[in-house]
C-alpha positions in Angstrom: -28.3 94.4 -4.9 -27.2 96.1 -8.0 -26.0 93.4 -10.1 -29.4 90.6 -9.3 -31.8 93.9 -10.3 -29.3 94.3 -13.4 -29.2 90.7 -14.3 -33.2 90.6 -13.8 -33.9 94.2 -15.7 -31.5 93.2 -18.8 -34.0 91.8 -21.3 -36.6 94.4 -21.1 -39.5 93.1 -20.2 -39.6 90.2 -18.0 -41.3 87.1 -16.6 -44.5 86.1 -15.5 -43.4 84.2 -12.3 -45.0 82.0 -10.3 -47.6 81.8 -7.1 -47.2 80.4 -3.7 -44.1 79.0 -3.0 -43.9 75.3 -2.5 -40.9 73.6 -0.9 -40.1 70.3 -1.5 -37.9 67.9 0.8 -35.8 65.5 -0.3 -37.3 63.4 2.3 -39.7 62.8 4.5 -40.2 61.5 8.3 -42.7 58.9 8.3 -44.9 58.1 11.2 -44.9 54.2 12.0 -49.5 54.6 11.4 -48.8 55.9 8.2 -45.4 54.4 7.1 -47.5 51.4 4.7 -49.5 54.0 3.0 -46.1 56.8 2.5 -44.7 53.3 1.1 -46.7 52.9 -1.6 -46.7 57.1 -2.4 -43.1 56.7 -2.7 -42.8 53.7 -4.9 -45.9 55.0 -7.0 -43.3 58.9 -7.2 -40.0 56.3 -8.0 -41.7 54.7 -10.6 -43.0 57.9 -11.8 -39.4 58.6 -12.3 -38.6 56.2 -13.9 -41.0 56.8 -16.4 -40.1 60.1 -17.1 -37.2 59.9 -19.9 -35.4 63.4 -19.5 -32.1 64.7 -20.1 -30.1 67.7 -20.1 -26.8 67.9 -22.1 -23.9 70.7 -23.9 -23.6 69.3 -27.7 -21.0 71.9 -27.7 -19.4 73.4 -24.7 -16.7 75.4 -25.5 -14.3 76.4 -22.9 -16.3 75.7 -20.0 -14.8 73.5 -17.4 -17.0 70.4 -16.0 -17.5 72.2 -12.9 -19.5 75.1 -15.2 -21.4 72.4 -17.3 -22.5 70.7 -14.4 -23.8 73.6 -12.9 -25.9 74.5 -15.4 -27.2 71.2 -16.7 -28.4 70.7 -12.7 -30.0 73.9 -13.0 -31.7 73.1 -16.4 -32.6 69.4 -15.3 -34.2 70.8 -11.6 -36.4 73.1 -13.5 -37.7 70.5 -16.1 -38.2 68.0 -13.7 -39.9 70.8 -11.6 -42.7 70.6 -14.6 -42.5 66.9 -14.2 -44.1 66.9 -10.9 -45.8 70.0 -10.6 -43.6 70.4 -7.4 -40.2 72.9 -6.7 -37.5 70.4 -7.1 -34.7 72.8 -5.0 -32.3 74.2 -7.0 -30.9 77.1 -4.2 -28.2 75.5 -3.1 -26.9 76.3 -7.2 -26.5 80.1 -6.6 -24.2 82.1 -4.5 -25.6 81.8 -1.0 -26.6 86.5 -1.4 -28.0 86.1 -4.9 -31.5 86.3 -2.9 -33.3 87.9 -5.2 -32.7 85.9 -8.0 -33.2 82.6 -6.5 -36.6 84.3 -5.5 -37.3 85.5 -9.0 -36.3 81.9 -10.4 -38.6 80.1 -7.6 -41.3 82.4 -9.0 -40.7 81.7 -12.4 -40.7 77.7 -11.7 -44.0 78.1 -9.3 -46.0 80.4 -12.2 -45.1 77.9 -14.5 -46.7 74.7 -12.6 -49.4 77.0 -11.6 -50.3 77.9 -15.5 -49.9 73.9 -16.1 -52.2 72.7 -13.1 -55.2 75.0 -14.3 -55.8 73.9 -17.4 -58.1 71.0 -19.2 -55.4 69.1 -20.3 -52.6 66.9 -17.9 -49.4 69.2 -18.9 -47.3 66.9 -16.8 -44.2 66.1 -18.4 -43.6 62.7 -19.2 -40.2 63.4 -20.9 -37.9 65.8 -22.3 -34.4 66.7 -23.5 -32.4 70.0 -24.2 -29.1 70.6 -25.8 -26.9 73.3 -24.8 -24.3 75.7 -27.4 -22.2 77.8 -26.0 -22.5 81.1 -27.9 -19.6 83.2 -26.0 -17.6 83.1 -23.1 -16.3 86.5 -21.4 -14.6 86.8 -18.0 -15.1 90.0 -16.3 -13.1 92.0 -13.3 -14.1 90.2 -10.9 -13.8 86.9 -11.8 -17.0 85.5 -12.6 -17.9 84.6 -16.2 -20.9 85.5 -18.4 -22.3 83.0 -21.1 -24.2 83.2 -23.6 -25.9 79.7 -24.2 -28.5 78.7 -27.1 -31.2 75.5 -25.8 -33.0 73.4 -28.3 -35.7 71.5 -26.5 -38.4 69.0 -26.4 -41.2 68.2 -24.0 -43.4 65.9 -24.1 -46.5 66.3 -22.4 -48.8 63.5 -20.8 -51.8 64.4 -22.5 -50.3 64.3 -26.1 -48.1 61.4 -25.9 -46.9 61.2 -29.2 -46.6 64.9 -29.9 -43.5 66.5 -29.6 -43.0 70.3 -28.7 -40.2 71.7 -29.6 -38.7 75.1 -28.5 -35.6 75.8 -30.7 -32.8 78.4 -30.5 -33.9 80.1 -27.0 -31.5 82.0 -25.5 -30.0 81.7 -21.6 -27.7 84.5 -20.2 -25.8 83.1 -17.0 -23.1 84.7 -14.8 -21.5 82.4 -13.0 -18.5 82.5 -10.0 -16.9 80.3 -7.9 -17.7 80.5 -4.0 -15.4 78.1 -1.4 -14.1 76.1 -4.9 -17.1 75.8 -6.2 -18.6 77.3 -9.2 -21.9 79.1 -8.7 -25.1 81.3 -10.0 -25.0 84.4 -9.7 -27.2 85.5 -12.4 -29.8 83.9 -15.1 -31.9 85.1 -17.4 -33.5 83.9 -21.0 -35.2 85.5 -23.8 -38.4 83.3 -22.8 -42.0 84.1 -22.2 -41.4 83.3 -18.5 -38.9 86.1 -17.9 -40.5 88.6 -20.5 -44.2 88.1 -19.7 -44.5 90.6 -16.6 -46.5 93.5 -17.3 -44.8 97.6 -17.5 -45.8 98.1 -14.3 -44.1 95.1 -12.6 -40.9 96.7 -15.0 -41.3 99.7 -13.3 -41.6 98.7 -9.6 -38.5 96.3 -10.3 -36.3 99.9 -11.2 -37.7 101.6 -8.4 -36.5 98.7 -5.8 -33.9 100.0 -3.8 -33.0 96.7 -1.5 -32.9 93.1 -2.2 -36.4 92.7 0.2 -38.0 95.2 -1.8 -37.6 93.4 -5.0 -39.1 90.0 -3.4 -41.8 91.7 -2.1 -42.9 93.5 -5.6 -42.0 90.2 -7.3 -44.6 88.4 -4.8 -47.2 91.1 -4.8 -47.2 91.2 -8.8 -47.4 87.1 -8.6 -50.5 87.2 -6.4 -52.2 90.0 -9.4 -51.2 87.8 -12.7 -52.5 84.6 -11.1 -56.1 85.8 -10.2 -56.0 87.9 -14.0 -55.5 84.5 -15.1 -58.5 82.5 -13.2 -60.3 85.4 -14.8 -59.5 84.7 -18.0 -60.4 81.0 -17.9 -63.4 81.8 -16.6 -64.3 84.0 -19.5 -63.8 80.9 -21.9 -66.5 78.8 -20.3 -68.8 81.7 -21.0 -70.8 80.5 -23.6 -72.0 82.5 -26.5 -73.3 82.8 -29.9 -70.7 83.4 -32.7 -72.4 84.9 -36.1 -69.3 84.7 -38.6 -69.6 87.4 -41.4 -69.7 86.6 -44.8 -66.4 86.2 -47.4 -66.5 86.5 -50.8 -63.4 83.7 -50.8 -62.3 81.5 -48.6 -59.4 80.8 -46.9 -57.0 78.2 -47.1 -56.5 77.0 -43.7 -54.1 73.8 -44.6 -51.8 75.7 -46.7 -51.2 78.6 -44.2 -50.7 75.4 -41.7 -48.4 74.0 -44.0 -46.4 77.3 -44.5 -46.4 77.3 -40.2 -45.0 73.8 -39.8 -42.4 74.6 -42.7 -41.0 78.0 -41.1 -41.8 78.0 -37.9 -37.8 76.9 -37.0 -36.7 78.7 -39.9 -36.6 82.3 -41.5 -38.4 82.4 -45.1 -35.7 84.8 -47.0 -38.6 86.7 -49.1 -39.2 88.7 -45.6 -37.7 90.8 -43.4 -36.7 89.1 -39.7 -37.9 90.7 -37.2 -36.5 88.6 -34.1 -34.3 91.5 -33.0 -36.5 94.1 -33.1 -39.5 93.9 -31.6 -40.3 90.1 -32.2 -40.9 88.1 -35.5 -44.6 86.6 -33.9 -46.9 88.1 -35.9 -44.8 88.9 -39.6 -44.7 85.0 -39.4 -48.3 84.6 -38.9 -49.1 87.4 -41.4 -46.9 85.4 -43.4 -49.1 82.4 -42.7 -52.5 84.1 -43.5 -50.9 85.2 -46.7 -49.8 81.9 -47.9 -53.3 80.3 -47.1 -54.8 83.0 -49.2 -55.7 86.3 -47.4 -54.2 89.3 -50.2 -52.7 92.0 -48.9 -54.8 94.8 -48.4 -54.2 98.6 -48.8 -57.9 99.8 -49.7 -60.0 101.9 -46.9 -58.3 103.3 -43.5 -56.8 100.5 -42.3 -54.6 98.1 -44.4 -52.5 94.6 -43.9 -49.4 94.8 -46.2 -45.7 94.3 -46.7 -44.4 95.2 -50.2 -40.5 96.0 -48.1 -39.0 96.5 -45.0 -39.8 100.6 -44.8 -42.9 101.6 -42.5 -45.5 102.9 -44.3 -49.1 102.8 -43.4 -50.8 104.8 -46.5 -53.1 102.9 -48.7 -50.2 102.3 -51.0 -48.4 99.2 -52.9 -45.3 100.5 -51.0 -43.5 99.4 -47.6 -44.9 97.9 -44.5 -47.9 98.4 -42.5 -47.9 98.3 -38.5 -50.6 95.5 -39.3 -48.6 92.8 -40.8 -45.6 92.7 -38.3 -47.2 94.6 -34.8 -49.4 92.1 -32.6 -51.7 95.2 -31.4 -52.4 97.0 -34.8 -53.1 93.6 -36.6 -56.0 93.2 -33.5 -57.0 97.0 -34.6 -57.1 95.9 -38.6 -59.2 93.1 -37.7 -61.3 95.4 -35.6 -62.1 97.7 -37.8 -61.5 96.4 -41.7 -64.4 96.5 -43.8 -64.6 96.3 -47.5 -62.0 94.6 -48.9 -59.2 92.3 -47.4 -59.0 90.1 -44.6 -62.8 89.3 -43.1 -62.2 88.1 -39.3 -63.8 87.9 -36.1 -61.3 89.9 -33.5 -62.8 88.4 -30.0 -64.4 85.0 -30.8 -65.5 82.5 -28.5 -62.4 80.7 -27.1 -63.3 77.2 -27.9 -64.2 77.8 -31.3 -61.0 77.6 -33.3 -59.9 75.8 -36.4 -56.4 75.3 -37.6 -55.0 78.2 -39.4 -56.8 81.0 -36.8 -54.6 82.8 -34.6 -54.2 83.3 -31.0 -53.3 86.7 -29.5 -51.7 86.7 -25.7 -51.2 89.2 -23.4 -51.7 90.2 -19.9 -55.2 92.5 -20.7 -57.2 93.5 -23.7 -55.5 96.1 -24.2 -52.1 95.3 -24.6 -51.3 92.5 -26.1 -47.2 91.0 -26.7 -47.0 88.0 -29.1 -49.1 85.8 -32.1 -49.6 82.4 -32.8 -51.4 80.4 -35.5 -52.9 76.9 -34.6 -51.7 73.9 -36.2 -53.8 71.6 -34.2 -57.3 71.6 -32.3 -57.0 69.1 -28.7 -60.9 67.8 -28.1 -61.4 65.7 -25.7 -64.0 62.3 -26.0 -66.9 64.4 -26.5 -65.6 66.5 -29.2 -65.5 69.7 -26.7 -62.2 71.8 -27.6 -59.7 71.9 -24.3 -56.3 72.9 -26.1 -54.6 74.2 -29.4 -51.1 73.3 -30.3 -49.5 75.9 -32.0 -46.5 77.5 -34.6 -44.8 80.2 -33.3 -41.5 82.7 -34.3 -39.1 85.0 -32.3 -39.0 81.5 -29.6 -39.4 79.4 -32.3 -41.8 76.8 -31.5 -43.5 73.7 -32.9 -47.0 71.9 -31.7 -46.6 74.0 -28.6 -49.4 73.5 -26.1 -50.9 77.1 -25.9 -52.1 76.5 -22.3 -48.8 76.3 -21.1 -48.4 80.2 -21.7 -47.8 82.1 -18.8 -49.6 85.2 -20.7 -53.1 86.2 -18.4 -55.0 86.9 -21.3 -55.2 85.2 -24.3 -57.9 85.7 -27.8 -58.9 84.1 -30.5 -58.7 85.9 -33.9 -61.5 83.7 -36.1 -60.0 84.1 -40.1 -63.3 83.6 -42.5 -61.7 84.4 -45.7 -61.7 88.0 -47.5 -63.2 90.0 -50.0 
C-alpha cells in the first residue's frame, strides 16, 4: 500500500477526482426485440469514433522499449477517449493486479473530469485530440521497476469550439512501470495537472492517515461526493442574477494589450520577470504581468500594495521587491477587495457572466482559499448573446484558449478590471 500512497501524495496537493463510477463494456448482449434499435446506436457510435481524430505518440522515447511505449500511449489514449465519449474506457488491465488504490484514484479522476464537463452549458465532448510525449528521465529501481518522468504537449478540440485548439504545454507525468507475467504494467502514475493537485487540504490529510488500500479508496469516494456537490452549488450560484455597479476609474484598462501579452507568453516566459513555476506556481505572476501590460501601474500607495520591482518579498509601500499580491492568488484577491485611492480599480466578485477579455478568474474549492488565476482571452456567447463560457490563457500549467468550464475546481469567481486611479 505504501508505494501507492507515496505516488498519490508525492505532488503535494492532489487532483479533483471523479463522482459515480461508470463501467463501460466493449460488447453488449442484445436482445432480439431491440436488435434494430441497438444496431442504429452502434452505427452512430461507430460513426462518432470515425469522426474523432485522436493520437498519442512519442516525439522522443529515449531508452523506452516498444512495450513500455505502447503501455503509456494506450493509457493516455484511453483517457482522451473517455473525454470524447463521456464514458469510462476501461484501463484497469494496464495496471499491476494489486495496484488497487492507484486504479481507483485514476478511475475517479477520469470520472470527475467527465462529470465536470457534462454539467456545463457548453458541449465539451472532444472531437479531436493529439498528444506528444518526451522522456525527460528514466531510472531503474532496486525492485526492478522503472520510474519515468515525461513531458506532454497536447491539443484538445471541443465540439463547442470546432475551430479552437485548446493547448496544454509542458505537462509533467511520472510513471512507475514493472513487469508482470512478461508484460509491462503501470504501478503508479501522477501528473502535475489540475486534476491531480485540485483536492483540498482536508483530503490530503485523510490520505496521509489512511492505513490500507480499502481506506484510501473509501476516502477518495467520500471526497468526490463532497466536491461534486460543491461544484453543483457553485454552478447554481453563477446563475443568480445580480446588478453590477462598476466603480469609476480615472484611467482605462487596455484589455486588448493585456490579452496580446497573454497570448505571447502563456507557453513561454518573459525573462524580464522571475518565474515561480517551480516555487508555488507562476499563474498569478503571469496574470499580474498581463494586467501591467494592459496599463495597470504598480501600486505602492496605502496599506495594500501591488508591485514587482525585484524577486525579494517586500510588502512595504516602497518601490522595492515583490508584494505577495503580485504573485499570490489569495493575496491578489485581498488587494482587489481592499485597495482604495490609487492603483487598480476592480470588482472582486462580479456577476460571473459579466466577464470581458482581460478580466481575471480565480479558481479554488471555496471562497476562503483559491489555488489558480487565469486571464480571459475570449468570451463565448450563445445565439442570444448570453455568456456561456470563457477561453483562458494561463501559466504553470501552460494553457492557451482553454475553456475554463473544463477545470475541476468547484469554485470560480470573476474579478472585473475597471481601470486605475
